Each structure stands twice: as C-alpha cells, then as structure tokens.
C-alpha positions as CSV (number, residue, x, y, z in Angstrom):
1,M,26.0,-4.0,11.7
2,S,25.8,-4.3,7.7
3,S,25.5,-1.0,6.2
4,E,24.6,-2.7,2.9
5,R,21.1,-1.7,1.7
6,P,18.7,-4.4,0.8
7,P,18.0,-4.7,-2.9
8,P,14.7,-3.8,-4.5
9,P,11.8,-6.1,-4.3
10,T,11.0,-7.9,-7.3
11,R,7.3,-8.5,-8.8
12,A,7.3,-11.9,-7.2
13,D,7.1,-10.2,-3.9
14,F,3.5,-9.1,-4.5
15,V,0.2,-10.6,-4.9
16,H,-2.5,-8.3,-6.1
17,W,-1.9,-5.6,-8.9
18,S,-3.4,-2.6,-10.2
19,T,-2.3,-0.1,-12.5
20,A,-2.4,3.7,-12.2
21,T,-1.0,6.5,-14.7
22,T,1.2,9.5,-13.8
23,R,-0.4,13.0,-14.6
24,W,1.6,16.2,-15.4
25,A,0.3,17.8,-12.0
26,D,2.1,14.7,-10.2
27,M,5.3,16.3,-11.2
28,D,7.3,18.6,-9.0
29,G,9.3,21.7,-10.3
30,F,12.4,19.3,-10.7
31,G,10.5,17.0,-13.2
32,H,10.4,14.3,-10.4
33,L,7.3,12.6,-9.0
34,N,6.3,14.5,-6.2
35,N,6.9,12.6,-2.7
36,A,3.4,13.0,-1.7
37,R,2.1,11.3,-4.8
38,Y,3.9,8.2,-4.1
39,F,1.6,7.8,-0.6
40,E,-1.3,8.6,-2.7
41,L,-0.6,5.9,-5.2
42,V,-0.1,3.6,-2.3
43,D,-3.3,4.1,-0.4
44,T,-5.0,3.8,-3.6
45,A,-3.1,0.2,-4.3
46,I,-4.5,-0.7,-0.7
47,D,-7.7,0.1,-1.1
48,T,-8.3,-1.2,-4.5
49,H,-7.1,-4.4,-3.3
50,L,-9.9,-4.4,-0.5
51,Q,-12.4,-3.2,-3.0
52,D,-11.5,-5.9,-5.4
53,A,-11.5,-8.8,-2.6
54,V,-14.5,-7.6,-0.4
55,G,-16.2,-4.7,-2.2
56,A,-18.6,-2.5,0.1
57,A,-17.8,-5.0,2.9
58,A,-14.6,-2.7,3.3
59,D,-16.7,0.2,4.0
60,N,-18.0,-1.0,7.3
61,A,-19.6,1.9,9.3
62,D,-18.4,0.6,12.7
63,T,-14.8,0.0,11.9
64,I,-12.4,2.1,10.0
65,G,-8.8,1.6,8.8
66,V,-6.2,4.3,9.5
67,F,-2.7,4.5,8.7
68,A,-0.5,4.6,12.0
69,E,2.6,4.1,9.8
70,A,4.0,4.4,6.5
71,S,7.6,4.8,5.0
72,C,9.0,4.3,1.4
73,R,12.4,3.3,0.0
74,F,13.1,4.8,-3.3
75,F,15.1,2.7,-5.7
76,R,14.8,4.7,-9.0
77,E,12.7,7.5,-10.5
78,L,9.0,7.1,-11.9
79,A,8.4,8.8,-15.1
80,Y,5.6,10.8,-16.7
81,P,3.7,9.9,-18.8
82,R,3.6,6.2,-18.1
83,P,1.5,3.7,-16.3
84,I,2.6,2.6,-12.8
85,E,1.8,-1.1,-11.7
86,L,1.3,-1.4,-8.0
87,G,1.8,-4.8,-6.4
88,V,0.6,-5.4,-2.8
89,A,1.2,-8.1,-0.4
90,V,0.4,-8.5,3.4
91,E,3.7,-8.8,5.5
92,R,2.1,-9.4,8.8
93,L,-1.6,-9.7,10.1
94,G,-2.4,-8.8,13.6
95,R,-5.4,-8.7,15.9
96,S,-6.4,-5.1,15.2
97,S,-3.6,-4.3,12.6
98,I,-2.2,-4.9,9.1
99,V,0.9,-4.5,7.6
100,Y,0.9,-4.0,3.8
101,R,4.1,-3.8,1.6
102,V,3.4,-1.9,-1.9
103,G,5.6,-2.1,-4.6
104,L,5.6,0.5,-7.4
105,F,7.0,-0.9,-10.9
106,Q,7.7,0.7,-14.1
107,G,9.1,-1.1,-16.7
108,S,11.2,-3.3,-14.8
109,D,10.9,-6.5,-12.6
110,E,12.4,-4.3,-9.9
111,A,10.3,-2.2,-7.8
112,A,11.2,1.9,-8.3
113,A,9.9,2.0,-4.7
114,E,8.6,0.2,-2.0
115,A,6.2,1.2,0.8
116,R,5.4,-0.2,3.9
117,V,2.4,0.5,5.9
118,V,0.5,-0.2,9.4
119,V,-3.1,0.1,9.0
120,V,-4.7,-0.1,12.3
121,Y,-8.6,-0.8,12.6
122,V,-10.3,1.5,15.1
123,D,-14.0,1.8,15.9
124,D,-15.8,4.8,14.5
125,T,-16.0,6.9,17.5
126,A,-14.4,10.2,18.7
127,A,-12.1,8.0,20.7
128,Q,-11.0,5.7,17.7
129,R,-9.7,2.9,19.9
130,P,-8.2,-0.4,18.3
131,V,-11.3,-2.8,17.6
132,T,-10.8,-6.3,19.3
133,A,-10.6,-8.0,16.1
134,I,-10.5,-6.7,12.4
135,P,-13.6,-7.3,10.6
136,E,-13.8,-11.0,9.0
137,P,-13.9,-9.7,5.3
138,I,-10.9,-7.7,5.7
139,R,-9.0,-10.3,7.4
140,H,-9.8,-12.8,4.9
141,A,-8.7,-10.3,2.0
142,A,-5.6,-9.6,4.1
143,E,-4.8,-13.5,4.6
144,A,-5.3,-14.1,0.7
145,I,-2.1,-11.9,-0.1
146,L,0.0,-12.8,3.2
147,R,3.5,-13.6,2.3
C-alpha cells in the first residue's frame, strides 16, 4: 500500500462554480478558518448548484436530500478576509444517492480543501426511507456535472 497522499485537485476537476466570502466570525481562536465552516461552505456549494440548475424543483416536499457521509481533506489554510471559490462535481450518481466532490479555492489553481459528500434522497416521512429514484430535475442537474 502506498503511503503517498494524492495531490490536491485542481480547478479543472470541477464543473459548477460559486463564490463565498470569509467572515471574521468564521475564524477560531488560533486564526484558522473553523472546521465547521468548511462543511457549511460545502453544503452551500451543493445547494447553490441545485438552485442554479433546477430552482424551486430542488425543494420537492415529498423527497429530501440528507448528508449520509461527509469528509474533507485539507491542503492549506483559507484566509480572512478573502473570497473562496467553490467548485462542485458529481463523482457518482446512484439510484437514491449522489456523491459530490467540492473544492475550495483561494488564490490558486490547486484546492485548499476538498470535501466528498454522499447525499441520500429519502421520503419526507418520519421513517425517511431512501426513495426508489432521485427526482428527475435533480438527477438531470447531477448528470450535467458528472465527472
């Protein structure tokens, strides 16, 4: 088994783009962007893609997308006060789930961080069981950024 860490992804690895801005409140006591803020940015990037692609159709009352798994690889610090460019791509499109990759960029063609998120679409009941198929507008939006 290789112990070499894969290199950071580049801008070319992502399809949909949006921008967020760091805020003073995002910083922790050590002057680093708080880890929880990275995941807020990832959630925002995915939601922005869906809103841009399908608008209100992303808010289907019968089906909701929930984060089933999330991880993040950190390559270098993100700074305050500077914009962060958020790149999104779909790694895998399943029957009831989508695996997203989100790159966070700031002043470089290499990502400062990369998140991988599994979103499972479930029915909007107390049981929240996986649906038999992702709603068509969302499936088409995911297909458009599949890498």
